[in-house]
Steps between C-alpha positions, in 0.01 A plus 500: 500500500626836413408837632466805278700800622429858416749645247758704684737781415874517590568685827649818373362792701567378845864407452565841331336670790722314749814575299426873473291597793366849526702671783278575794447865592681483839807340333513797255466752778776330698731440202853651498384733220211639710716548806769670303256735334343585832845565646585735208172676539553533873852648446337753263249601764770514767724717278221749443405499867851603614579705192434878442143423387253224403564568133884511498808362664869597517839346515520511876190277516633264236829453689308454828299221354793317355595667167812343333789742483876469551525697821240290680518155342872468493529611865544232756158366583333663198457192288130471592437771242570249219161352570312790666552730199312249270187547709474875437318658214567862566163649399133431458536508124787261497308266731186525274694411193758244636285287726284364225798415298675340794180307599473359142861380462539393863176307517593321168841400644349391827250276335759360260782436752337489847524720808842377620679587168307817477620628836849378441523670160358822621755522781782397276402738220437793732850470657675447168318791336582728785864391487499570122389856571779555746772351276398649166339835582788690675277782623494583875201722450283225354231331710374187329153357597236275347464135408544551132807269486330200678189549290703470184654185642159351541388601148815374337503171693146426406567603144790257464309200626216591258748509211643172611140363541585354836231293677273728698613816320223750405372471147535780250139461404381530865523874496191719606433855566713466811797497269441864427557605864870526465482745211476830707811403682689467177399848406634624832818301458555635151449863625750432788761366265448792261565757780782297655336426832463122453739259684619312198768307694220354714271427205767336292624283797144389554473401137818299520394326822170416349638353188754287687238379754257413220754256355530269806217568743247216515121587468255359747389259233844349479617225739742623768835315452809482717702663236252780489529559876878505467472750220270723703744484801796581273305791342410640840863483606606670170248774554634568853852495374414749223327732756808488730731561199278790382511668849883443509580646165240781494675841515530647857310827542675815612316485831249277679152565635626438852761778463243748367260408787773537760600838363146627517476387861836657578372825354191491725718434800738782398207748473361404837837509685608838345163665568534389864846649528397822335204533732729454801730777368215735423351453846846605649523803276149599609611500857776739394273728305262518804796574721441203720871415433804724473739461204740312724227269618400448136856396415522257787159343428609469131815317601327276742167422338498578124849435357543147627192381315601677179852356521358157532265556201788631288719192595211274402439664161868522405515133534179435302542346152231447229512350158512808271262329245209493754236758404549802720848411602634811338363686793723311752789742465266789586370307798848466633596860409200638684586327826870589473434863422238526777746356757772752387245784525396393851850454627597856374176640638588348847838674489331835415259461788769398740771757407359742248759427229402698188711289256304185614179685422607558139621147460163374634305687246689327223415161636126614527506586127644151437238319692232701332633382163494145610141538624394641159662199321316250733175690441515455120250244359652189347577509139 
């Protein structure tokens, strides 16, 4: 006895659905790409919040948030800027044009190669592109920010595996209107290149890293082999070695951020200390003008209370040294001259008050003119 079975069709839809499952919403929201875009957007908001206004930022803000520049990155402990600089966009316009492009290429890379390789390549490309900026662009005034280099790495790597038709690579025919989202960024990039503000060293380094990575990185559809793991480890070691070499061979800046910061703090301490000494001297003179003290008493008080503090200050500033390349360091000689001239003026004034020597009074007036010249130099705004 035989049983008639209903005609059946081959199981096609279900296996395809299992092989290419539609990503769940929460996985998309917690993907590396989403988190990186949120971090970049957060950095933009932060920059505007601490900047001069909500519509603009400035170099001080970019430096504070981790901008990549020789004086800060090449200083001891400043290597964190290699990565932090890639999370900045610089303006609302740059964020609006760049983030859709970054989302498109980063998401394509993450879906093709997986989260682990995505994070690894982003970190490696960020560090390598930042090093390329320091090595190639010998400009101490340049502050480089933005993840253009790593984004080009993602795009180039995905493009290579598409050309090689590797398993799991996106298809050229799978494009949709989402493929148009990167176009505004290319307009911005072209404009930046035309006016010379684009970091070509970072972009070209990102392109090179992406092409090389695309030649050997396994996609998620390919089986993981021991040889592949060894290649990944060797590549990570090579990337670290290149970063270390880049930091070693990058031209040293004429000064470091720490030196500039220390000089600014020194200037504040100088102003506070000298203002205090001048107030003490003026208070003593006021007692003489009000005739609370005689000339002899003024001379004695000057020797006992005023001159020792000025002599200590003069000895301190004579020994002070600063890197002449530090911004504002050209005022250091005037700072020293002011203290030295004021001390000489006070010493001669004490002699006049004590003994009434006319020659000392003439000499004291010369030192007063010298300290006024030094004060005028210090009061000039920085160039």
